[in-house]
C-alpha positions as CSV (number, residue, x, y, z in Angstrom):
1,M,29.9,-17.0,3.6
2,F,26.1,-17.0,3.3
3,V,24.6,-13.5,3.6
4,D,20.9,-13.0,2.9
5,K,20.5,-9.4,4.0
6,A,22.4,-6.2,3.2
7,T,21.8,-2.4,3.3
8,V,23.1,-0.3,0.5
9,L,22.8,3.2,-0.9
10,I,21.5,3.1,-4.4
11,K,22.1,6.2,-6.6
12,A,21.3,6.6,-10.3
13,G,23.3,9.0,-12.4
14,D,22.5,12.7,-12.6
15,G,21.5,14.2,-15.9
16,G,24.0,16.5,-17.6
17,N,23.4,20.3,-17.7
18,G,22.3,22.0,-20.9
19,I,24.4,24.9,-21.9
20,I,24.0,28.5,-23.2
21,S,26.0,29.0,-26.3
22,F,25.7,31.1,-29.5
23,R,27.2,30.2,-32.8
24,H,30.3,32.3,-33.6
25,E,31.7,31.8,-37.0
26,K,33.5,34.1,-39.4
27,Y,31.3,35.7,-42.0
28,I,28.2,34.3,-40.3
29,D,26.1,37.1,-38.7
30,K,23.7,36.3,-36.0
31,G,24.4,32.6,-35.9
32,G,21.8,32.0,-33.2
33,P,21.7,29.7,-30.2
34,D,23.5,26.4,-30.4
35,G,23.8,25.2,-26.8
36,G,23.3,21.4,-26.7
37,D,21.2,19.3,-24.3
38,G,22.8,17.4,-21.4
39,G,23.0,13.6,-21.4
40,R,20.7,11.3,-19.4
41,G,22.1,9.8,-16.2
42,G,22.5,6.0,-16.1
43,N,19.9,3.8,-14.5
44,V,20.7,1.3,-11.7
45,V,19.4,-2.1,-13.0
46,F,19.3,-5.2,-10.9
47,E,19.5,-8.5,-12.7
48,A,18.7,-11.9,-11.2
49,S,21.5,-14.5,-11.8
50,R,21.6,-18.1,-10.9
51,N,25.4,-17.8,-10.8
52,E,25.0,-15.8,-7.6
53,N,23.9,-17.4,-4.3
54,T,24.7,-14.9,-1.6
55,L,24.6,-11.1,-0.9
56,V,28.1,-11.1,0.7
57,N,29.5,-8.7,-1.9
58,F,27.2,-6.0,-0.7
59,R,28.6,-6.1,2.8
60,Y,31.7,-4.4,1.4
61,Q,30.1,-2.4,-1.4
62,K,27.9,-0.1,0.5
63,E,27.2,2.3,-2.4
64,I,25.9,1.4,-5.8
65,K,26.2,4.4,-8.2
66,A,25.5,4.7,-11.9
67,E,27.4,7.0,-14.2
68,S,26.1,10.6,-14.6
69,G,25.4,12.2,-18.0
70,Q,27.7,14.8,-19.5
71,A,26.9,18.4,-20.1
72,G,25.8,19.5,-23.6
73,G,28.3,21.2,-25.9
74,K,28.5,23.9,-28.5
75,R,27.1,23.4,-32.0
76,R,24.1,21.6,-30.5
77,K,26.2,18.7,-29.4
78,H,24.2,16.4,-27.0
79,G,26.1,15.4,-23.9
80,R,27.0,11.7,-23.6
81,N,24.4,9.6,-21.7
82,G,25.6,7.9,-18.6
83,K,25.9,4.1,-18.8
84,D,23.4,2.0,-17.0
85,L,24.8,0.0,-14.1
86,I,23.9,-3.7,-14.2
87,V,24.0,-5.2,-10.7
88,R,23.8,-9.0,-10.5
89,V,22.1,-10.5,-7.5
90,P,20.9,-14.0,-6.6
91,V,17.6,-15.3,-7.9
92,G,15.0,-14.5,-5.2
93,T,16.4,-11.1,-4.2
94,S,14.0,-8.3,-3.2
95,V,14.9,-4.6,-3.0
96,V,13.0,-2.8,-0.3
97,A,12.9,0.9,0.4
98,Q,13.1,2.4,3.9
99,D,9.3,2.9,4.0
100,G,8.7,-0.8,3.3
101,T,7.9,-0.4,-0.4
102,V,9.1,-3.4,-2.5
103,V,11.0,-1.7,-5.4
104,A,11.9,-4.9,-7.2
105,D,11.3,-8.6,-6.7
106,L,13.6,-10.7,-8.9
107,A,12.3,-14.3,-8.9
108,I,13.4,-15.5,-12.4
109,D,16.9,-16.1,-13.7
110,G,17.8,-13.2,-16.1
111,Q,14.9,-11.0,-14.9
112,Q,15.9,-7.3,-14.8
113,A,14.3,-4.3,-13.0
114,I,15.2,-0.6,-12.9
115,V,15.4,0.2,-9.2
116,A,16.7,3.8,-9.6
117,K,16.1,5.9,-12.7
118,G,18.8,8.3,-14.0
119,G,17.9,12.0,-14.2
120,D,17.1,13.5,-17.6
121,G,19.6,15.9,-19.1
122,G,18.8,19.6,-19.1
123,F,17.9,21.4,-22.3
124,G,20.4,23.8,-23.9
125,N,19.4,27.2,-25.1
126,A,19.0,25.9,-28.7
127,H,16.0,24.0,-27.5
128,F,14.1,27.2,-26.6
129,L,14.5,28.9,-30.0
130,S,11.2,30.1,-31.4
131,S,9.7,32.9,-33.5
132,R,9.1,34.9,-30.4
133,R,12.4,34.0,-28.7
134,Q,15.3,34.5,-31.2
135,A,18.1,34.6,-28.7
136,P,17.1,32.6,-25.7
137,R,19.5,32.7,-22.7
138,I,17.9,29.8,-21.0
139,A,19.5,26.5,-20.2
140,E,18.3,23.8,-17.8
141,K,20.1,21.9,-15.1
142,G,20.2,18.2,-15.4
143,E,17.8,16.3,-13.0
144,D,19.2,14.4,-10.1
145,G,19.1,10.7,-10.4
146,Q,16.9,8.8,-8.0
147,E,18.6,7.9,-4.7
148,F,17.5,5.9,-1.7
149,E,18.8,3.5,1.0
150,G,17.7,0.0,0.1
151,Q,17.5,-3.2,2.0
152,L,18.4,-6.3,-0.1
153,E,16.7,-9.5,1.1
154,L,17.4,-12.9,-0.4
155,K,14.6,-15.4,-0.2
156,M,15.6,-18.8,-1.5
157,I,13.4,-20.1,-4.3
158,A,12.8,-23.8,-3.7
159,D,10.0,-26.3,-4.4
160,V,10.0,-27.8,-0.9
161,G,11.0,-26.2,2.4
162,L,12.0,-28.5,5.3
163,V,10.6,-27.2,8.6
164,G,10.7,-28.6,12.1
165,L,12.3,-28.2,15.6
166,P,16.1,-28.4,15.8
167,N,17.4,-32.0,15.4
168,A,14.2,-33.1,13.6
169,G,16.3,-34.7,10.9
170,K,16.1,-32.1,8.2
171,S,19.8,-32.0,7.3
172,T,20.0,-35.8,7.4
173,L,17.1,-36.1,4.9
174,L,18.6,-33.5,2.6
175,S,22.0,-35.2,2.6
176,V,20.4,-38.6,1.8
177,V,18.1,-37.6,-1.0
178,S,20.4,-35.0,-2.7
179,N,24.1,-34.2,-3.3
180,A,23.9,-31.4,-0.7
181,R,26.3,-31.8,2.3
182,P,24.9,-29.8,5.2
183,E,26.6,-30.1,8.6
184,I,25.1,-32.9,10.7
185,A,25.6,-33.5,14.4
186,N,23.8,-34.8,17.4
187,Y,22.9,-31.4,18.9
188,P,20.5,-28.6,18.2
189,F,21.1,-25.7,15.8
190,T,23.8,-27.6,13.8
191,T,22.4,-25.9,10.7
192,L,23.2,-22.1,10.8
193,V,22.4,-21.2,7.2
194,P,19.8,-22.5,4.7
195,N,21.0,-25.3,2.4
196,L,19.7,-26.3,-1.0
197,G,19.7,-29.6,-2.8
198,V,18.3,-31.1,-6.0
199,V,16.3,-34.2,-5.4
200,D,15.7,-36.7,-8.3
201,I,12.6,-38.7,-8.0
202,D,12.4,-42.1,-9.8
203,G,14.6,-40.7,-12.5
204,E,11.6,-38.9,-14.0
205,S,11.7,-35.5,-12.4
206,S,13.5,-33.4,-9.8
207,I,12.6,-30.9,-7.2
208,L,14.6,-28.3,-5.3
209,M,14.6,-28.8,-1.6
210,A,15.7,-26.2,1.1
211,D,16.7,-27.1,4.6
212,I,15.7,-24.2,6.8
213,P,17.5,-23.8,10.2
214,G,15.5,-25.2,13.1
215,L,12.6,-23.2,14.5
216,I,11.8,-22.9,18.2
217,E,8.9,-21.4,20.1
218,G,8.9,-17.6,19.6
219,A,10.8,-17.8,16.4
220,A,8.4,-15.4,14.6
221,E,9.2,-12.8,17.3
222,G,12.9,-13.2,16.8
223,K,13.9,-16.0,19.2
224,G,16.5,-18.5,18.1
225,L,17.5,-18.5,14.4
226,G,14.1,-19.0,12.9
227,D,13.1,-15.4,12.5
228,E,16.2,-14.8,10.4
229,F,15.4,-17.6,8.0
230,L,11.6,-17.9,7.9
231,R,11.6,-15.6,4.9
232,H,13.2,-18.4,2.9
233,V,10.0,-20.4,3.4
234,E,7.9,-17.7,1.8
235,R,8.6,-18.7,-1.8
236,T,8.5,-22.5,-1.4
237,A,5.6,-24.3,-3.1
238,V,5.2,-27.1,-0.4
239,L,6.4,-27.5,3.2
240,L,7.7,-30.8,4.5
241,H,7.0,-30.6,8.2
242,L,9.3,-33.1,10.1
243,V,8.2,-34.3,13.6
244,D,10.8,-36.3,15.6
245,A,9.3,-39.6,16.7
246,Y,11.4,-39.4,19.9
247,Q,9.8,-36.1,21.1
248,E,7.9,-36.5,24.4
249,D,4.8,-35.0,22.9
250,V,4.6,-35.1,19.1
251,V,1.3,-33.1,19.1
252,A,2.8,-30.2,21.1
253,T,5.9,-30.4,18.8
254,Y,3.8,-30.1,15.7
255,Q,1.6,-27.3,17.1
256,T,4.7,-25.3,18.2
257,I,6.0,-25.1,14.6
258,Q,2.5,-24.5,13.1
259,K,2.0,-21.6,15.6
260,E,5.3,-20.0,14.5
261,L,4.5,-20.4,10.8
262,A,1.1,-18.7,11.3
263,A,2.6,-15.9,13.4
264,Y,5.1,-14.9,10.7
265,K,4.3,-11.7,8.8
266,V,3.1,-13.9,5.9
267,D,0.9,-16.8,7.1
268,L,3.1,-19.7,6.2
269,A,0.9,-22.2,8.0
270,S,-1.6,-22.0,5.1
271,K,0.9,-23.3,2.6
272,P,0.4,-26.9,1.2
273,Q,2.1,-29.2,3.6
274,I,3.1,-32.8,4.3
275,V,3.5,-33.8,7.9
276,V,6.0,-36.6,8.4
277,I,7.1,-38.5,11.5
278,T,10.8,-39.1,11.3
279,K,13.5,-41.4,12.8
280,I,11.2,-44.5,12.8
281,E,13.9,-47.0,12.0
282,G,14.1,-48.2,15.6
283,L,10.4,-48.2,16.4
284,D,7.8,-51.0,16.3
285,D,4.9,-50.5,13.9
286,E,2.5,-50.2,16.8
287,I,4.3,-47.3,18.2
288,V,4.4,-45.5,14.9
289,A,0.7,-46.2,14.4
290,D,0.0,-44.7,17.8
291,L,2.0,-41.5,17.0
292,M,0.1,-41.2,13.7
293,K,-3.2,-41.6,15.5
294,K,-2.3,-38.8,17.9
295,L,-1.2,-36.4,15.2
296,K,-4.2,-37.2,13.0
297,K,-6.4,-35.4,15.6
298,V,-4.7,-32.1,15.1
299,V,-3.4,-32.1,11.5
300,P,-5.9,-30.3,9.2
301,K,-8.1,-32.5,7.1
302,G,-6.6,-33.1,3.7
303,T,-3.0,-32.6,4.9
304,P,-1.0,-35.8,4.1
305,L,0.3,-37.5,7.3
306,M,3.2,-40.0,6.7
307,A,6.1,-41.7,8.5
308,M,9.7,-42.4,7.3
309,S,13.3,-42.9,8.2
310,A,16.0,-41.0,6.3
311,Q,18.7,-43.4,7.7
312,S,17.0,-46.7,6.7
313,K,15.0,-45.1,3.8
314,Q,11.9,-46.7,5.2
315,G,8.9,-44.9,3.7
316,L,11.2,-42.4,2.0
317,K,10.2,-43.1,-1.6
318,E,6.5,-42.7,-0.8
319,V,7.1,-39.3,0.8
320,L,9.2,-38.1,-2.2
321,R,6.5,-39.3,-4.7
322,K,3.8,-37.5,-2.7
323,L,6.0,-34.3,-2.7
324,R,6.4,-34.5,-6.5
325,V,2.6,-34.7,-7.0
326,M,2.0,-31.7,-4.7
327,V,4.8,-29.6,-6.2
328,E,3.6,-30.3,-9.8
329,A,0.0,-29.2,-8.7
330,E,1.4,-26.0,-7.2
331,R,3.5,-25.3,-10.3
332,A,0.4,-25.7,-12.5
333,K,-1.5,-23.2,-10.3
334,V,1.3,-20.6,-10.6
335,V,1.4,-20.9,-14.4
336,E,-2.5,-20.5,-14.6
337,E,-2.3,-17.4,-12.4
338,E,0.4,-15.9,-14.5
339,V,-1.6,-16.5,-17.7
340,E,-4.7,-14.9,-16.2
341,A,-2.7,-11.9,-14.9
342,A,-1.1,-11.4,-18.3
343,G,-4.5,-11.1,-19.9
344,L,-5.7,-8.2,-17.7
345,P,-4.6,-4.7,-18.6
346,V,-3.4,-2.6,-15.7
347,L,-4.7,1.0,-15.8
348,T,-2.9,3.7,-13.9
349,L,-3.5,7.4,-13.3
350,E,0.2,8.4,-13.4
351,G,-0.4,11.3,-15.8
352,H,-3.0,12.9,-13.5
353,E,-0.9,12.4,-10.4
354,A,2.1,14.0,-12.0
355,D,0.0,17.2,-12.8
356,A,-1.3,17.5,-9.3
357,Y,0.1,20.1,-6.9
358,T,-0.5,21.7,-3.5
359,V,0.2,25.2,-2.3
360,T,0.7,25.6,1.5
361,K,1.3,28.8,3.4
362,E,4.1,27.9,5.9
363,D,4.3,31.3,7.5
364,D,3.5,34.9,6.8
365,H,6.0,35.2,3.9
366,L,6.7,31.6,2.8
367,Y,4.5,29.6,0.4
368,V,5.5,26.0,-0.4
369,V,4.5,24.5,-3.8
370,R,4.6,20.7,-4.0
371,G,3.9,18.4,-6.9
372,Q,5.7,15.9,-9.0
373,K,5.7,17.9,-12.3
374,I,6.3,21.4,-10.9
375,E,9.1,20.2,-8.7
376,R,10.7,18.6,-11.7
377,F,10.6,21.9,-13.6
378,A,12.0,23.7,-10.6
379,S,14.9,21.2,-10.2
380,R,15.9,22.0,-13.8
381,T,15.8,25.8,-13.3
382,H,18.8,28.0,-12.7
383,F,17.3,30.4,-10.2
384,D,20.1,32.9,-10.8
385,N,19.1,33.2,-14.5
386,E,16.3,35.7,-15.0
387,E,15.0,34.2,-18.3
388,G,14.9,30.7,-16.6
389,V,12.9,32.1,-13.7
390,L,10.5,33.8,-16.2
391,R,10.0,30.5,-18.0
392,L,9.1,28.8,-14.6
393,R,6.6,31.6,-13.9
394,D,5.0,31.0,-17.3
395,I,4.6,27.3,-16.4
396,M,3.1,28.2,-13.1
397,Q,0.6,30.5,-14.8
398,K,-0.5,27.8,-17.3
399,T,-0.9,25.2,-14.6
400,G,-3.0,27.4,-12.3
401,I,-0.4,27.7,-9.5
402,M,-0.1,31.4,-9.8
403,H,-3.9,31.8,-9.5
404,E,-3.8,29.6,-6.3
405,L,-1.0,31.8,-4.8
406,V,-3.0,34.9,-5.5
407,R,-6.1,33.3,-3.9
408,Q,-4.0,32.6,-0.8
409,R,-3.1,36.3,-0.8
410,I,0.6,36.2,-1.7
411,H,2.3,39.6,-1.7
412,P,5.3,40.9,-3.7
413,G,8.5,40.0,-1.9
414,D,7.1,36.8,-0.4
415,T,9.1,33.6,-1.0
416,I,7.9,30.6,-3.1
417,A,9.6,27.3,-2.4
418,F,9.3,24.2,-4.6
419,G,9.6,21.4,-2.1
420,D,13.4,21.1,-1.6
421,K,14.2,21.9,-5.3
422,G,14.8,25.6,-5.0
423,Q,13.0,28.9,-4.3
424,M,12.3,32.3,-5.8
425,T,10.7,35.6,-4.8
426,Y,7.2,36.4,-5.9
């Protein structure tokens, strides 16, 4: 079964808790704190594999969850880290969050991406030993692992994408030039799923060709099958646009497909393209020439316009050779772009963004503090532990949050909330 979309809950492992412990051994007085740190939670790692070709497994596996870290132990024993979960998906799979953010785009066999990071383990009380704090009774909770509902989308990676109205001869062409065996019949929408085939050209090189289910007018808006499968055209290097010679109006036929390609969320009409009149085996040369003349008026300048028959193989070699030239040119462009991109350093401001915070007065007695770094500290704090709360107050003092709360006229007894990570009384 071919499945190219799936929704799953992705959950990285939680960090293990640090513990409060003091060394207790015979004849050793004041052994001191020896509570160990918790282990890190496992990451969820997606890996592209050419041995996978569908997302069908994720129809039944709705939750992907990595192992959590274990709590620390006595004698400063570090809790065991959770194992990373490796999830193998087909090459061409994207992981998209609910807000539309692309979390990972796996386009190369063997490529890996961490889509959800495991939580860090909490520190045990041995971590807080200092000259001023000889017997700390502070231990941190482990952080929660990242969790989100993700949409998995498979976009086939092919050199050439076959597009055209239903029954334009796409499946027939693929079956003739490759070892693919798509379903072929004399009625529209025979092809219900994309098909892939490897095409050898003159024994010198090969290209990967994808047969995309037929488009109709309004496909980009969800009509017919086209909207479901247009995403598979996104990654193709070149489009082979087939126009049935027996259509009443070949110009209108061509323009219908171009309109749908342009209306898609990514302008597919701008991709390199070869326009080919198909099924010419039973037509006179004059008729074919007349059809070519009509299409030449609307096909953009520089776009190759050809004619062929997959059944009789008339003009087929010429089309394949032209495809090879265009695909090789596009491949060279991609390599050049990758080299240029690799030479440019990417500068980010993650450190500054992590330190940023906001303080908002929600009502007369509630102040909400938000910020990546402070919320992280709060998530690791046991709010029922007095020393843990005092440590959090020290952090707020050093970062200027306490000053901002005073500026906003907070009063003793008012509540301070740290996003959804916990709260305490001022």
